[in-house]
C-alpha positions, 0 to 999 in steps of 0.5 A, a space after each residue: 485508471 492508467 495512472 493508478 495502474 502505473 502507481 501500482 507498478 511503481 510500488 511493485 518496482 520499489 518493493 522489488 528493488 528494496 528486496 534486492 538491496 536487503 542484506 538479510 534474506 528474511 527481510 528480502 523475502 518479506 519485501 518480495 511478499 509485499 511486492 506480490 501483494 502489489 502485483 495482485 492489486 495491479 491485476 485487480 485494477 486491470 481486471 476491474 470494471 467500473 460498473 461492476 466495482 460500484 456494486 460492492 462497497 469495501 469497508 475501510 480498515 481501522 486506521 492505527 495512524 502509526 504511519 501518519 507520524 513517522 519520518 520516512 526512511 530512505 532505502 539503503 542496503 543496510 536498512 532495518 526492518 523498522 525502516 522497511 515498515 516505515 517506508 511501506 506504511 508511508 507508501 500505502 498511506 500515499 496510495 490510500 490518499 491518491 484514491 481518496 483524491 481521485 474519488 473526490 474529483 470524478 463525477 461518475 458515481 461508479 468511478 467514485 465507488 471504484 476509487 473509494 474501494 481502492 482506497 479501502 484496500 490500501 487502508 487494509 495494506 497500511 493496517 497490515 504494516 501498522 499491525 506488524 509495527 505495533 507487534 514487532 517494533 513497539 513491543 521491542 522498544 
């Protein structure tokens, strides 16, 4: 659980750092919003009780797979909204896979359900970014 919480803190730091580097205020605000989502996720992890979490099953979000095929952009001061979305999708995909892997290696069924639920939450975050990409990037091109 500590590892997962540390990963969420890394995401918070990452999005906060990107916001500080963003040249445009609208992008910085969106990145702060993303960081807030990760803060909420970290708080959920900290508050979760493995036994309680196993009693609820979170459905997975639809996977548009847009993030699966993008080349990851590198953060920079002049990054575009497209770059930011690409980075965010890749990070959420990694988090989703982390929780899938953790679910597959733990023996406790309650812990397995907890990690499956966390993976499902990350799939929803990924879908959010993919939906924004589909609406704002694909339609522009």
